[in-house]
N, C-alpha and C positions, 0 to 999 in steps of 0.2 A: 547644565543638570537642572531639575527641574524644585524650583520651590517652593510653590504651595503644595498644600495640604495634600487636597485632592489632583494634582497630579503629582506629587510623588504617591500615592495609593496606586494611580493608573501604569507610571512605571512597574510598578512594583508588580500590578497583572501583568503587566505586557512579558513582565521576565518569566513567571509562572507561564503562562501561556507558550511564549517561544517555548519554552523548554518541553511542553505535552505534546506541542505541534512536531519539534524533531523527534521525541520518541515515535509519535504516531508512523511522520513517512520514514524512519527509517526501519520501521517492523513492515509495514508493508512494501519498501522496496527487498528489505530478506526474504519476503518470500516468495515475492515474484522472481528475487535471483532463485532461488529453492525449486519453484517449476523451471525453470529456462538450465536449470543443471539438471534434477532430469530426464528431460527432454533428449540435452545434449549427450545423455547416458541412453537414452535410447528406455529406461525402464518407464513402462506403459503405467504400470499398476501407480509405482512411488509418484507418477506426473498426475497422472488423474485424481489422488490424494495430495500433494501440494496446493492444486489446482484449486479444489475445494476453498481449503484454508487460505492461496492466497485471494480468490474471488472476495470471498467473508470478509478480511480485512480492509480490501479494498472500497467494498460499498461500506463498509462500518467510518471509515478516515471519510471517505466522499460525506458521510450524512454529518460530519461533525467539521466539515467544511476545509479540513486540512488540502485537498485537494479537493482540483474542480471534479463536478460527478460526472462527465463528459472526459474529462480524462482518466476517470475509473470505467468508464466504461470503453473505450479504448485497449485500456490495459487487459483487462479485464475479455475482450473480442479477440487479441491477440494472442491472447494464452492461449482461448480453448482452440483458437485456428491451431495453433502448434501442437497442441495433445491432440487434439482430432488428424491432424496431417501423420503424427505417430502411430496414434491407433489402426489409423488407415494403411498404413505401411509394413504395420507389424504382422 
């Protein structure tokens, strides 16, 4: 365990940041799952709505540095492809 005053503060900060990052990452994963579930169910309207929310969340999480921006772009691209495929199939 840290003994210096500044090291103790740094440890407290890292604990807070870890909790915040976990929250954002979990939120993003759940939004992606909502899109996937709507696509699996074949519900185009719900999938498009969930995709907009997921895209916004992924951009926000990437902006905060929780995930890399390329990872966010990749996930958004794949979700968009799945929703478009559903739209073309309907």
